[in-house]
All heavy atoms as an XYZ file, in Angstrom:
1042
protein
N      74.075    143.333    117.823
C      75.217    142.604    117.363
C      74.716    141.171    116.891
O      74.176    140.344    117.693
C      76.253    142.395    118.488
C      77.485    141.716    118.058
S      78.691    141.831    119.349
C      79.259    140.226    119.369
N      75.077    140.800    115.676
C      74.668    139.409    115.166
C      75.926    138.602    115.237
O      77.038    138.982    114.905
C      74.071    139.457    113.848
O      74.929    139.996    112.962
C      72.772    140.158    113.770
N      75.736    137.293    115.734
C      76.828    136.349    115.749
C      76.523    135.270    114.673
O      75.343    134.862    114.519
C      76.832    135.682    117.112
C      77.024    136.783    118.197
C      77.929    134.714    117.141
C      76.824    136.287    119.597
N      77.579    134.824    114.033
C      77.303    133.886    113.014
C      78.141    132.577    113.314
O      79.216    132.553    113.933
C      77.961    134.443    111.636
C      77.093    135.574    111.174
N      75.957    135.337    110.376
C      77.193    136.991    111.205
C      75.411    136.469    110.049
N      76.159    137.467    110.615
N      77.526    131.418    112.900
C      78.146    130.126    113.098
C      79.471    130.016    112.492
O      79.634    130.361    111.340
C      77.162    129.062    112.569
S      77.757    127.358    112.743
N      80.467    129.491    113.223
C      81.815    129.233    112.535
C      81.854    128.286    111.571
O      82.836    128.264    110.734
C      82.888    128.898    113.724
C      83.011    130.010    114.751
C      84.011    129.461    115.813
C      83.628    131.146    114.214
N      80.846    127.377    111.357
C      80.883    126.320    110.327
C      80.107    126.730    109.113
O      80.583    126.773    108.069
C      80.457    124.967    110.881
C      80.383    123.919    109.861
N      81.514    123.458    109.401
C      79.358    123.302    109.271
C      81.221    122.514    108.452
N      79.933    122.369    108.353
N      78.817    127.162    109.357
C      77.886    127.353    108.184
C      77.672    128.754    107.977
O      77.043    129.214    106.999
C      76.582    126.599    108.260
S      75.587    127.265    109.722
N      78.111    129.702    108.856
C      77.978    131.131    108.814
C      76.441    131.603    108.976
O      76.187    132.723    108.561
C      78.513    131.658    107.466
C      79.117    133.030    107.621
O      79.463    133.477    108.850
N      79.137    133.811    106.528
N      75.628    130.627    109.331
C      74.271    131.150    109.677
C      74.138    132.016    110.836
O      75.023    131.853    111.716
C      73.342    129.939    109.832
C      73.061    129.040    108.618
C      72.126    129.856    107.649
O      71.101    130.379    108.120
O      72.394    129.725    106.555
N      73.184    132.875    111.058
C      72.996    133.723    112.179
C      72.560    132.791    113.348
O      71.769    131.835    113.238
C      72.042    134.708    111.862
C      71.960    135.818    112.912
C      70.976    136.969    112.673
O      70.995    137.350    111.449
O      70.418    137.431    113.583
N      73.177    133.075    114.462
C      72.940    132.336    115.654
C      71.956    133.075    116.581
O      72.154    134.325    116.859
C      74.336    132.024    116.524
C      75.289    131.238    115.542
C      73.971    131.263    117.777
C      76.512    131.021    116.246
N      71.009    132.355    117.103
C      70.109    132.943    118.148
C      70.423    132.395    119.455
O      70.923    131.284    119.592
C      68.654    132.572    117.735
C      68.215    133.162    116.408
C      66.751    132.840    116.054
O      66.030    132.345    117.052
O      66.379    132.960    114.981
N      70.159    133.149    120.503
C      70.460    132.823    121.807
C      71.610    133.476    122.437
O      71.764    134.693    122.287
N      72.314    132.752    123.277
C      73.451    133.378    124.138
C      74.441    134.105    123.208
O      74.661    133.699    122.050
C      74.170    132.272    124.921
C      73.368    131.643    125.960
C      74.213    130.745    126.870
N      75.476    130.160    126.291
C      75.622    129.046    125.713
N      74.626    128.197    125.821
N      76.784    128.589    125.276
N      75.012    135.091    123.669
C      75.952    135.834    122.918
C      77.271    135.216    122.727
O      78.140    135.601    121.961
C      76.090    137.298    123.570
O      76.586    137.157    124.831
C      74.887    138.178    123.425
N      77.542    134.182    123.582
C      78.916    133.567    123.572
C      78.832    132.160    122.745
O      79.909    131.525    122.613
C      79.488    133.229    124.887
C      78.470    132.331    125.717
O      77.295    132.171    125.369
O      79.028    131.726    126.694
N      77.732    131.941    122.074
C      77.630    130.735    121.255
C      78.487    130.937    119.966
O      78.627    131.991    119.423
C      76.208    130.491    120.759
C      75.317    129.874    121.911
C      73.830    129.679    121.454
C      73.765    128.427    120.676
N      72.251    128.089    120.369
N      79.136    129.792    119.497
C      79.919    129.866    118.355
C      79.290    129.019    117.217
O      79.690    129.191    116.114
C      81.249    129.323    118.661
C      82.034    130.188    119.634
C      83.364    129.578    119.859
C      84.101    130.431    121.034
N      85.436    129.958    121.244
N      78.310    128.161    117.512
C      77.785    127.221    116.499
C      76.248    127.337    116.633
O      75.716    127.419    117.751
C      78.293    125.818    116.683
C      79.832    125.766    116.580
C      80.552    125.662    117.828
C      80.432    125.824    115.405
C      81.905    125.600    117.779
C      81.867    125.736    115.378
C      82.522    125.624    116.596
N      75.642    127.084    115.590
C      74.169    127.113    115.505
C      73.593    125.715    115.882
O      72.452    125.697    116.243
C      73.602    127.476    114.148
S      74.082    126.414    112.814
N      74.308    124.577    115.889
C      73.812    123.479    116.205
C      74.964    122.441    116.600
O      76.042    122.724    116.236
C      73.077    122.739    114.882
O      73.968    122.470    113.983
N      74.524    121.397    117.281
C      75.588    120.351    117.571
C      76.232    119.801    116.302
O      77.344    119.516    116.258
C      74.814    119.252    118.279
C      73.574    119.962    118.935
C      73.265    120.989    117.866
N      75.429    119.659    115.209
C      75.987    119.210    113.947
C      77.117    120.077    113.450
O      78.196    119.592    113.072
C      74.938    119.013    112.870
C      75.579    118.749    111.537
C      75.938    117.464    111.152
C      75.842    119.793    110.634
C      76.560    117.225    109.868
C      76.401    119.517    109.364
C      76.799    118.190    109.080
O      77.370    117.954    107.867
N      76.894    121.411    113.424
C      77.992    122.376    112.985
C      79.196    122.328    113.870
O      80.280    122.415    113.451
C      77.282    123.735    112.914
S      76.376    124.026    111.362
N      78.913    122.298    115.188
C      80.089    122.149    116.121
C      80.935    120.966    115.864
O      82.170    121.065    115.697
C      79.574    122.114    117.612
C      80.745    122.092    118.504
C      80.290    122.034    120.073
N      79.494    120.882    120.269
C      78.228    120.769    120.663
N      77.569    121.897    120.812
N      77.685    119.565    120.893
N      80.256    119.809    115.625
C      80.966    118.565    115.324
C      81.754    118.649    114.061
O      82.843    118.231    113.894
C      80.028    117.310    115.351
O      80.621    116.203    115.022
N      81.012    119.084    112.938
C      81.552    119.254    111.650
C      82.840    120.138    111.659
O      83.830    119.933    111.029
C      80.546    119.644    110.647
N      82.626    121.247    112.285
C      83.784    122.234    112.513
C      85.014    121.593    113.037
O      86.108    121.749    112.446
C      83.339    123.477    113.304
C      84.500    124.442    113.441
C      84.617    125.386    112.512
C      85.188    124.447    114.612
C      85.667    126.442    112.682
C      86.199    125.357    114.769
C      86.433    126.368    113.861
N      84.828    120.898    114.190
C      85.928    120.280    114.881
C      86.531    119.088    114.112
O      87.782    118.942    114.110
C      85.603    119.938    116.276
C      85.458    121.115    117.166
N      86.489    121.945    117.495
C      84.319    121.683    117.840
C      85.915    122.909    118.263
N      84.747    122.763    118.469
N      85.767    118.404    113.441
C      86.100    117.223    112.617
C      87.028    117.739    111.507
O      88.174    117.262    111.251
C      84.968    116.478    112.010
C      85.300    115.443    111.005
C      85.810    114.195    111.435
C      85.324    115.651    109.703
C      86.131    113.201    110.561
C      85.670    114.676    108.773
C      86.089    113.439    109.211
O      86.544    112.489    108.348
N      86.594    118.816    110.828
C      87.379    119.434    109.742
C      88.712    119.967    110.283
O      89.813    119.779    109.617
C      86.621    120.452    109.009
C      87.241    121.008    107.757
C      87.417    119.883    106.739
O      86.518    119.069    106.536
N      88.523    119.820    105.979
N      88.620    120.649    111.400
C      89.999    121.185    112.062
C      90.923    120.184    112.306
O      92.111    120.230    112.074
C      89.512    122.008    113.241
C      90.601    122.886    113.783
C      89.984    123.832    114.860
C      91.110    124.531    115.570
N      90.603    125.310    116.749
N      90.480    119.028    112.984
C      91.305    117.947    113.377
C      91.820    117.282    112.092
O      92.984    116.705    112.112
C      90.569    116.997    114.281
C      90.369    117.478    115.597
O      91.154    118.328    116.136
N      89.488    117.029    116.317
N      90.992    117.114    111.055
C      91.464    116.461    109.860
C      92.614    117.215    109.265
O      93.443    116.645    108.490
C      90.241    116.330    108.832
C      90.369    115.469    107.739
C      89.066    115.394    107.027
C      89.214    114.923    105.541
N      88.041    114.889    104.788
N      92.648    118.503    109.367
C      93.664    119.247    108.767
C      94.957    119.330    109.586
O      95.972    119.760    108.953
C      93.220    120.770    108.631
C      92.066    120.916    107.580
C      91.340    122.245    107.782
O      91.696    123.171    108.553
O      90.323    122.438    106.970
N      94.949    118.844    110.771
C      96.198    118.785    111.435
C      97.199    117.863    110.806
O      96.827    116.898    110.131
C      95.939    118.201    112.869
C      95.345    119.314    113.793
C      95.142    118.661    115.208
C      94.486    119.674    116.144
N      94.247    119.084    117.451
N      98.458    118.100    110.960
C      99.581    117.308    110.368
C      99.351    115.867    110.590
O      98.758    115.231    109.763
C     100.918    117.751    111.042
C     101.627    118.812    110.487
C     102.118    118.771    109.099
O     102.897    117.767    108.671
O     101.876    119.646    108.358
N      99.883    115.247    111.608
C      99.754    113.899    111.915
C      99.201    113.612    113.264
O      99.834    113.973    114.297
C     101.038    113.151    111.750
C     101.346    112.782    110.350
O     100.380    112.433    109.619
O     102.595    112.780    109.952
N      97.976    113.095    113.384
C      97.470    112.745    114.750
C      97.880    111.352    115.137
O      98.381    110.645    114.102
C      95.909    112.785    114.800
O      95.452    111.863    113.869
C      95.377    114.200    114.371
N      97.849    111.053    116.284
C      98.277    109.615    116.641
C      97.442    108.591    115.937
O      98.004    107.598    115.308
C      98.032    109.384    118.123
C      98.443    107.965    118.691
C      99.859    107.666    118.487
C      98.091    107.889    120.144
N      96.125    108.711    115.717
C      95.299    107.850    114.999
C      95.775    107.670    113.486
O      95.865    106.554    113.001
C      93.801    108.288    114.971
C      92.919    107.526    114.027
C      92.441    106.359    114.473
C      92.605    108.009    112.855
C      91.691    105.459    113.622
C      91.873    107.250    111.978
C      91.358    106.012    112.370
N      96.012    108.843    112.881
C      96.489    108.746    111.489
C      97.816    107.994    111.365
O      98.049    107.296    110.420
C      96.627    110.179    110.952
C      95.318    110.897    110.601
C      95.505    112.246    110.269
C      95.417    112.592    108.832
N      95.568    114.201    108.595
N      98.707    108.279    112.297
C     100.056    107.617    112.317
C      99.964    106.097    112.424
O     100.444    105.365    111.704
C     100.888    108.183    113.414
O     101.076    109.604    113.271
C     102.314    107.537    113.463
N      99.124    105.657    113.348
C      98.820    104.206    113.596
C      98.193    103.631    112.360
O      98.569    102.555    111.910
C      98.017    103.968    114.878
C      98.995    104.342    116.109
C      97.552    102.505    115.001
C      98.125    104.377    117.464
N      97.117    104.315    111.869
C      96.302    103.737    110.796
C      97.232    103.585    109.469
O      97.176    102.615    108.833
C      95.218    104.671    110.444
C      94.245    104.161    109.469
O      93.765    102.951    109.616
O      93.901    104.869    108.515
N      98.139    104.607    109.281
C      98.941    104.606    108.128
C      99.967    103.409    108.238
O     100.215    102.709    107.284
C      99.666    105.957    108.085
C     100.663    106.035    106.884
C     101.336    107.427    106.870
C     102.252    107.558    105.637
N     103.019    108.880    105.722
N     100.479    103.165    109.474
C     101.503    102.086    109.572
C     100.771    100.700    109.480
O     101.351     99.891    108.817
C     102.191    102.144    110.998
C     103.256    101.137    111.180
C     104.450    101.257    110.081
O     105.018    102.369    110.041
N     104.681    100.278    109.373
N      99.550    100.572    109.995
C      98.824     99.311    109.845
C      98.578     99.025    108.332
O      98.798     97.880    107.998
C      97.503     99.365    110.653
C      97.631     99.129    112.119
C      96.286     99.474    112.812
C      98.160     97.825    112.514
N      98.212    100.013    107.640
C      97.896     99.897    106.229
C      99.196     99.603    105.420
O      99.256     98.647    104.568
C      97.340    101.129    105.610
C      95.801    101.266    106.076
C      95.174    102.472    105.517
C      93.773    102.592    106.098
N      93.214    103.908    105.741
N     100.282    100.118    105.806
C     101.610     99.853    105.229
C     102.100     98.390    105.516
O     102.459     97.639    104.591
C     102.765    100.828    105.683
O     102.376    102.096    105.388
C     104.072    100.499    105.165
N     101.875     97.995    106.721
C     102.175     96.548    107.127
C     101.375     95.612    106.344
O     101.888     94.627    105.907
C     102.026     96.355    108.639
C     103.123     96.980    109.487
O     104.026     97.576    108.936
N     102.898     96.918    110.848
N     100.110     95.853    106.314
C      99.236     94.961    105.554
C      99.603     94.836    104.072
O      99.706     93.720    103.503
C      97.712     95.461    105.600
C      96.716     94.494    104.917
C      95.473     95.178    104.782
N      94.542     94.262    104.144
C      94.434     94.105    102.809
N      95.231     94.877    101.943
N      93.510     93.314    102.199
N      99.851     95.881    103.470
C     100.300     95.994    102.018
C     101.602     95.134    101.866
O     101.626     94.354    100.922
C     100.447     97.440    101.637
C     100.892     97.599    100.157
C     101.093     99.080     99.866
C     101.784     99.248     98.540
N     102.181    100.604     98.304
N     102.555     95.359    102.829
C     103.873     94.625    102.618
C     103.607     93.143    102.849
O     104.139     92.288    102.082
C     104.816     95.252    103.584
C     105.266     96.568    103.131
C     106.135     94.229    103.692
C     105.991     97.387    104.178
N     102.891     92.756    103.874
C     102.590     91.313    104.147
C     101.802     90.674    102.872
O     102.119     89.619    102.519
C     101.735     91.119    105.342
C     102.455     91.500    106.668
C     101.538     91.490    107.808
C     103.663     90.635    106.914
N     100.908     91.437    102.359
C     100.165     90.915    101.208
C     101.026     90.730     99.950
O     100.934     89.703     99.378
C      99.034     91.900    100.801
C      98.178     91.487     99.712
C      97.119     92.512     99.380
C      96.327     92.003     98.148
N      95.258     93.069     97.736
N     101.893     91.589     99.837
C     102.919     91.486     98.627
C     103.778     90.340     98.709
O     104.088     89.679     97.661
C     103.730     92.709     98.425
C     102.905     93.947     97.913
O     101.963     93.752     97.262
N     103.496     95.072     98.145
N     104.271     89.921     99.872
C     105.098     88.836    100.155
C     104.399     87.455    100.363
O     105.097     86.400    100.358
C     106.027     89.119    101.329
C     107.177     90.001    100.841
C     107.084     91.449    101.139
C     108.253     89.566    100.157
C     108.102     92.276    100.700
C     109.423     90.467     99.781
C     109.247     91.712     99.989
O     110.238     92.595     99.600
N     103.142     87.520    100.472
C     102.389     86.227    100.820
C     101.324     85.976     99.823
O     100.091     86.032    100.146
C     101.803     86.404    102.221
C     101.279     85.085    102.712
O     101.515     83.955    102.094
N     100.578     85.058    103.807
N     101.717     85.772     98.612
C     100.678     85.554     97.548
C      99.992     84.174     97.596
O      98.879     83.999     97.238
C     101.354     85.675     96.151
C     102.009     87.077     95.998
C     101.444     87.818     94.869
C     102.199     89.201     94.604
N     101.570     90.251     95.071
N     100.710     83.133     98.189
C     100.253     81.829     98.278
C      99.500     81.433     99.513
O      98.935     80.301     99.645
C     101.355     80.802     98.004
N      99.540     82.260    100.526
C      98.864     81.996    101.827
C      99.884     81.580    102.888
O      99.501     81.484    104.093
N     101.020     81.203    102.428
C     102.084     80.758    103.421
C     103.386     81.055    102.727
O     103.665     80.684    101.575
C     101.977     79.313    103.789
C     103.047     78.795    104.738
C     102.945     79.378    106.129
C     102.950     77.246    104.821
N     104.354     81.761    103.454
C     105.551     82.182    102.814
C     106.545     82.513    103.959
O     106.188     82.591    105.156
C     105.476     83.394    101.969
N     107.831     82.543    103.655
C     108.914     82.925    104.613
C     109.653     84.050    103.982
O     110.062     83.957    102.767
C     109.782     81.826    104.919
C     110.531     81.958    106.194
C     111.536     80.706    106.379
C     110.687     79.582    106.993
N     111.677     78.560    107.394
N     109.942     85.120    104.743
C     110.718     86.255    104.286
C     111.749     86.768    105.217
O     111.369     86.673    106.473
C     109.724     87.387    103.711
C     108.984     87.978    104.891
C     110.555     88.357    102.918
N     112.750     87.367    104.868
C     113.754     87.983    105.662
C     113.198     89.241    106.350
O     112.464     90.003    105.666
C     115.013     88.398    104.920
O     115.720     89.299    105.575
N     113.301     89.291    107.712
C     112.747     90.337    108.417
C     113.426     91.733    107.956
O     112.765     92.689    107.818
C     113.003     90.222    109.913
N     114.637     91.641    107.631
C     115.461     92.812    107.222
C     114.801     93.342    106.003
O     114.695     94.567    105.649
C     116.876     92.449    106.994
C     117.768     93.678    106.613
C     119.113     93.249    106.327
O     119.450     92.018    106.422
O     120.024     94.128    106.098
N     114.360     92.476    105.004
C     113.833     92.888    103.687
C     112.585     93.658    103.953
O     112.350     94.693    103.276
C     113.640     91.585    102.936
C     113.332     91.836    101.501
C     113.258     90.480    100.784
C     113.464     90.592     99.261
N     113.559     89.408     98.609
N     111.668     93.142    104.713
C     110.313     93.760    104.943
C     110.444     95.103    105.699
O     109.835     96.022    105.453
C     109.253     92.869    105.449
C     108.918     91.864    104.427
C     109.640     92.251    106.779
N     111.384     95.121    106.662
C     111.640     96.221    107.520
C     112.158     97.484    106.647
O     111.719     98.594    106.755
C     112.552     95.980    108.744
C     112.956     97.337    109.483
C     111.735     95.116    109.754
N     112.994     97.102    105.761
C     113.563     98.120    104.857
C     112.471     98.656    103.917
O     112.721     99.781    103.460
C     114.695     97.533    103.894
C     115.942     97.354    104.739
O     116.144     97.881    105.864
N     116.809     96.450    104.255
N     111.414     98.038    103.711
C     110.323     98.553    102.890
C     109.324     99.342    103.778
O     108.283     99.801    103.233
C     109.520     97.424    102.181
C     110.464     96.700    101.094
C     109.605     95.853    100.217
O     108.397     96.034    100.183
O     110.236     94.932     99.789
N     109.544     99.407    105.093
C     108.639    100.166    105.911
C     107.764     99.448    106.869
O     107.000     99.971    107.544
N     107.949     98.035    106.972
C     107.210     97.210    107.871
C     107.661     97.507    109.298
O     108.829     97.548    109.483
C     107.416     95.813    107.440
C     106.644     94.783    108.295
C     105.292     94.540    108.190
C     107.288     94.128    109.332
C     104.637     93.694    109.005
C     106.593     93.230    110.253
C     105.324     93.003    109.921
N     106.720     97.592    110.196
C     107.057     97.749    111.666
C     106.278     96.781    112.417
O     104.981     96.789    112.535
C     106.653     99.144    112.175
C     107.068     99.401    113.518
O     107.290     98.509    114.371
N     107.310    100.668    113.891
N     106.924     95.734    112.991
C     106.242     94.609    113.695
C     105.481     95.039    115.013
O     104.827     94.224    115.442
C     107.320     93.584    113.888
C     108.595     94.432    113.858
C     108.296     95.460    112.998
N     105.748     96.185    115.475
C     105.225     96.665    116.663
C     103.638     97.092    116.480
O     102.945     97.262    117.346
C     105.809     97.884    117.223
C     107.237     97.449    117.776
C     107.999     98.710    118.301
C     109.327     98.221    118.719
N     110.144     99.460    119.260
N     103.320     97.154    115.223
C     101.954     97.587    114.873
C     101.188     96.398    114.253
O     101.531     95.838    113.175
C     101.987     98.734    113.819
C     102.453    100.036    114.411
C     103.800    100.259    114.493
C     101.553    100.901    114.964
C     104.228    101.483    115.115
C     101.998    102.129    115.539
C     103.342    102.341    115.578
O     103.839    103.517    116.190
N     100.071     95.933    114.912
C      99.267     94.811    114.452
C      97.914     95.041    115.079
O      97.658     95.712    115.995
C      99.867     93.449    114.837
C     100.180     93.311    116.317
C      99.230     92.721    117.158
C     101.339     93.825    116.937
C      99.415     92.602    118.508
C     101.592     93.605    118.240
C     100.509     92.964    119.028
N      96.906     94.291    114.367
C      95.497     94.496    114.821
C      95.169     93.409    115.840
O      94.159     93.664    116.595
C      94.557     94.432    113.523
O      94.822     93.205    112.860
C      94.855     95.590    112.704
N      95.632     92.167    115.737
C      95.223     91.139    116.601
C      96.261     90.074    116.550
O      97.189     90.049    115.749
C      93.759     90.651    116.357
C      93.681     90.062    114.927
N      93.683     90.848    113.818
C      93.452     88.797    114.559
C      93.460     90.040    112.772
N      93.414     88.834    113.090
N      96.103     88.981    117.297
C      96.965     87.827    117.354
C      96.238     86.572    117.408
O      95.065     86.534    117.781
C      98.057     87.952    118.485
C      97.507     87.781    119.871
C      97.519     86.462    120.383
C      96.891     88.754    120.513
C      97.036     86.253    121.614
C      96.439     88.633    121.845
C      96.522     87.290    122.356
O      96.017     87.110    123.609
N      96.883     85.420    117.144
C      96.458     84.115    117.183
C      97.555     83.159    117.677
O      98.682     83.250    117.199
C      95.845     83.621    115.913
C      95.446     82.181    115.869
C      94.286     81.621    116.441
C      96.146     81.131    115.235
N      94.360     80.289    116.194
C      95.479     79.896    115.598
C      97.347     80.941    114.571
C      95.738     78.672    115.150
C      97.761     79.693    114.209
C      97.056     78.573    114.545
N      97.218     82.351    118.624
C      98.280     81.469    119.141
C      97.885     79.995    118.600
O      96.731     79.494    118.733
C      98.234     81.370    120.718
C      99.002     82.492    121.348
C      99.053     82.242    122.839
C      99.965     83.268    123.460
N     100.199     83.198    124.821
N      98.922     79.304    118.157
C      98.746     77.981    117.696
C      98.914     77.026    118.813
O      99.147     77.492    119.980
C      99.647     77.669    116.483
C     101.211     77.622    116.891
O     101.528     77.705    118.106
N     102.100     77.699    115.947
N      98.784     75.665    118.577
C      98.864     74.723    119.716
C     100.148     74.594    120.333
O     100.345     74.183    121.418
C      98.509     73.350    119.116
C      97.000     73.234    118.699
C      96.715     71.833    118.138
C      95.125     71.827    117.682
N      94.802     70.617    117.045
N     101.366     75.140    119.630
C     102.583     75.110    120.188
C     102.898     76.412    121.107
O     103.861     76.560    121.715
C     103.731     75.153    119.077
C     103.647     73.974    118.188
C     104.790     74.134    117.140
C     104.760     73.050    116.132
N     105.731     73.165    115.081
N     101.883     77.230    121.149
C     101.933     78.419    121.929
C     102.624     79.681    121.130
O     102.844     80.635    121.791
N     102.879     79.485    119.872
C     103.452     80.607    119.115
C     102.379     81.587    118.808
O     101.293     81.255    118.392
C     104.101     79.934    117.862
C     105.206     79.032    118.119
C     105.581     78.316    116.862
O     104.730     77.780    116.137
N     106.916     78.311    116.448
N     102.674     82.793    118.968
C     101.756     83.921    118.652
C     101.968     84.477    117.270
O     103.094     85.141    117.037
C     101.863     84.965    119.718
N     101.080     84.376    116.450
C     101.144     85.010    115.027
C     100.380     86.355    115.287
O      99.287     86.527    115.842
C     100.274     84.184    114.074
C     100.934     82.942    113.584
C     100.992     81.815    114.325
C     101.666     82.962    112.250
C     101.609     80.662    113.875
C     102.341     81.828    111.911
C     102.245     80.614    112.700
O     102.955     79.515    112.207
N     101.054     87.356    114.886
C     100.577     88.787    114.855
C      99.917     89.081    113.520
O     100.537     88.810    112.484
C     101.641     89.777    115.269
C     102.377     89.347    116.567
C     103.542     90.452    116.728
C     101.448     89.375    117.719
N      98.773     89.738    113.481
C      98.040     90.036    112.228
C      97.855     91.445    112.061
O      97.717     92.304    112.956
C      96.649     89.307    112.288
C      96.744     87.857    111.993
C      97.072     86.932    113.046
C      96.461     87.371    110.773
C      97.096     85.659    112.723
C      96.469     86.089    110.405
C      96.798     85.156    111.453
N      97.930     91.854    110.827
C      97.538     93.132    110.212
C      96.359     92.886    109.495
O      96.507     92.508    108.277
C      98.641     93.908    109.505
S     100.015     94.364    110.510
N      95.281     93.017    109.968
C      93.964     92.616    109.404
C      93.978     91.094    109.061
O      94.130     90.281    109.990
C      93.628     93.433    108.213
C      93.656     94.934    108.574
C      94.759     95.746    108.374
C      92.547     95.508    109.327
C      94.815     97.048    108.735
C      92.566     96.814    109.771
C      93.678     97.629    109.476
O      93.715     98.923    109.843
N      93.939     90.619    107.812
C      93.893     89.183    107.523
C      95.213     88.598    107.197
O      95.372     87.488    106.980
C      92.951     88.999    106.380
C      93.497     89.392    105.007
C      93.167     90.804    104.606
O      93.105     91.737    105.512
O      92.947     91.100    103.400
N      96.367     89.463    107.279
C      97.644     88.902    106.994
C      98.511     88.860    108.270
O      98.541     89.845    109.010
C      98.426     89.792    105.942
C      97.668     89.772    104.603
C      96.792     90.790    104.238
C      97.783     88.634    103.774
C      96.141     90.671    103.019
C      97.150     88.577    102.574
C      96.281     89.635    102.248
O      95.637     89.589    100.985
N      99.056     87.740    108.541
C      99.750     87.462    109.783
C     101.199     87.071    109.665
O     101.626     86.778    108.508
N     102.032     87.279    110.670
C     103.489     86.908    110.602
C     103.899     86.355    111.973
O     103.342     86.721    113.050
C     104.293     88.165    110.262
C     104.204     89.265    111.230
C     105.111     89.491    112.208
C     103.085     90.217    111.168
C     105.089     90.608    113.102
C     103.046     91.229    112.121
C     103.970     91.364    112.994
N     104.847     85.458    111.905
C     105.449     84.902    113.131
C     106.951     85.097    112.915
O     107.575     84.716    111.975
C     105.153     83.332    113.163
C     105.821     82.551    114.306
C     105.351     83.096    115.616
C     105.601     81.064    114.015
N     107.574     85.667    114.056
C     109.019     85.810    113.969
C     109.698     84.567    114.324
O     109.448     83.953    115.281
C     109.376     86.913    114.957
C     110.865     87.311    114.939
C     111.211     88.496    115.893
O     110.478     89.485    115.922
O     112.196     88.317    116.665
N     110.695     84.265    113.523
C     111.519     83.163    113.770
C     113.043     83.506    113.620
O     113.382     84.476    112.936
C     111.342     81.962    112.666
C     109.985     81.220    112.732
C     109.943     80.273    111.520
C     109.730     80.537    114.002
N     113.903     82.773    114.262
C     115.347     82.872    114.060
C     115.962     81.706    113.433
O     115.668     80.581    113.661
C     116.097     82.939    115.485
C     115.725     84.207    116.295
C     116.748     85.226    116.035
C     116.499     86.390    117.016
N     117.341     87.484    116.799
N     116.596     81.914    112.339
C     117.322     80.878    111.526
C     118.695     81.221    111.580
O     119.170     82.123    110.843
C     116.792     80.721    110.120
C     115.451     80.147    110.040
C     114.964     79.894    108.642
O     115.711     80.253    107.757
O     113.850     79.306    108.443
N     119.541     80.522    112.460
C     120.905     80.968    112.692
C     120.801     82.272    113.426
O     120.264     82.503    114.421
N     121.529     83.241    112.855
C     121.583     84.550    113.412
C     120.756     85.597    112.583
O     120.718     86.763    112.807
C     123.068     85.155    113.582
C     123.735     85.233    112.192
O     123.221     84.739    111.202
N     124.842     85.886    112.163
N     119.872     84.975    111.681
C     119.040     85.840    110.843
C     117.662     85.720    111.386
O     117.142     84.655    111.733
C     119.093     85.335    109.443
C     120.363     85.446    108.745
C     120.329     86.566    107.710
C     121.753     86.611    107.112
N     121.877     87.739    106.232
N     116.906     86.831    111.389
C     115.453     86.900    111.847
C     114.686     86.883    110.458
O     114.911     87.557    109.584
C     115.242     88.269    112.509
C     113.945     88.322    113.153
C     113.627     89.466    114.209
C     114.201     90.639    113.956
N     113.651     91.827    114.882
N     113.657     86.016    110.612
C     112.702     85.771    109.475
C     111.331     85.842    109.986
O     111.025     85.684    111.158
C     112.965     84.454    108.768
C     114.425     84.435    108.136
C     114.401     83.243    107.118
C     115.840     83.333    106.516
N     115.771     83.188    105.046
N     110.325     86.028    109.027
C     108.995     85.976    109.377
C     108.367     84.958    108.487
O     108.536     84.847    107.287
C     108.271     87.386    108.992
C     108.749     88.521    109.951
C     109.224     89.630    109.348
C     108.591     88.429    111.303
C     109.558     90.704    110.235
C     109.036     89.421    112.132
C     109.457     90.628    111.545
O     109.947     91.670    112.311
N     107.580     84.123    109.242
C     106.636     83.195    108.465
C     105.339     84.041    108.261
O     104.710     84.496    109.213
C     106.402     81.959    109.382
C     105.310     80.995    108.704
C     107.660     81.096    109.579
N     104.911     84.070    106.966
C     103.755     84.840    106.746
C     102.557     83.944    106.482
O     102.718     82.829    105.751
C     103.970     85.659    105.470
C     105.221     86.579    105.515
C     105.334     87.395    104.157
C     105.176     87.455    106.705
N     101.418     84.243    107.030
C     100.187     83.428    106.842
C      99.057     84.363    106.474
O      99.071     85.599    106.650
C      99.802     82.583    108.145
C     101.000     81.594    108.366
C      99.626     83.482    109.246
N      97.978     83.646    106.075
C      96.736     84.422    105.809
C      95.668     83.845    106.825
O      95.638     82.633    107.099
C      96.178     84.273    104.403
O      97.206     84.590    103.446
C      94.930     85.008    104.093
N      94.822     84.717    107.418
C      93.808     84.285    108.346
C      93.025     83.169    107.766
O      92.568     83.260    106.643
C      92.992     85.488    108.773
C      91.922     85.199    109.768
C      90.681     84.861    109.607
C      92.162     85.075    111.192
N      90.042     84.580    110.799
C      91.037     84.760    111.786
C      93.372     85.308    112.012
C      90.777     84.558    113.162
C      93.130     85.201    113.368
C      91.997     84.830    113.966
N      92.755     82.166    108.588
C      91.910     81.011    108.154
C      90.716     80.904    109.190
O      90.838     81.288    110.316
C      92.714     79.722    108.218
C      93.990     79.661    107.374
C      93.659     79.854    105.912
O      92.823     79.158    105.392
N      94.416     80.686    105.166
N      89.663     80.243    108.760
C      88.471     80.066    109.620
C      88.809     79.286    110.948
O      88.261     79.623    111.949
C      87.433     79.256    108.822
C      86.607     80.133    107.915
C      85.823     81.103    108.586
O      85.086     80.915    109.522
O      85.940     82.361    108.100
N      89.688     78.265    110.911
C      90.023     77.638    112.116
C      90.717     78.447    113.159
O      90.846     77.931    114.202
C      90.861     76.300    111.746
C      92.178     76.607    111.310
C      93.292     76.714    112.306
C      92.536     76.677    109.928
C      94.670     76.956    111.827
C      93.940     76.855    109.580
C      94.740     77.089    110.467
O      96.193     77.266    110.110
N      91.197     79.557    112.787
C      91.966     80.426    113.753
C      90.902     81.221    114.678
O      91.378     81.960    115.577
C      92.824     81.426    112.913
C      93.913     80.784    112.251
S      94.823     81.974    111.384
C      96.200     81.043    110.673
N      89.689     81.132    114.496
C      88.648     81.838    115.405
C      88.795     81.463    116.766
O      89.110     80.388    117.128
C      87.294     81.616    114.835
C      86.911     82.386    113.589
C      85.470     82.191    113.104
C      85.182     82.927    112.021
N      83.854     82.797    111.435
């Protein structure tokens, strides 16, 4: 009885319960299988981070802007997803999606975001 690799279909030598001819084929097979799954947690988070970055970039062309939170949330922005943060001297935490950041502010009863771009002094 000959056994063939599930990834490359080469004939396998050795134990009869082997499914792959090499660690590479095992890894490639599982990578492809996981890639085909609907939505993994990683894909969901990555997609939201990219959406957030795109929205922040669109509203912050000059490097500093203010926008209604409602407006960006309606476009798909989710402030719970960010890559890192930076605190200023006042102790305010700017949350960043890669190089684009936002700070939540209240103006009256409206929520707004101050949008910034990452600067060297923020290191």
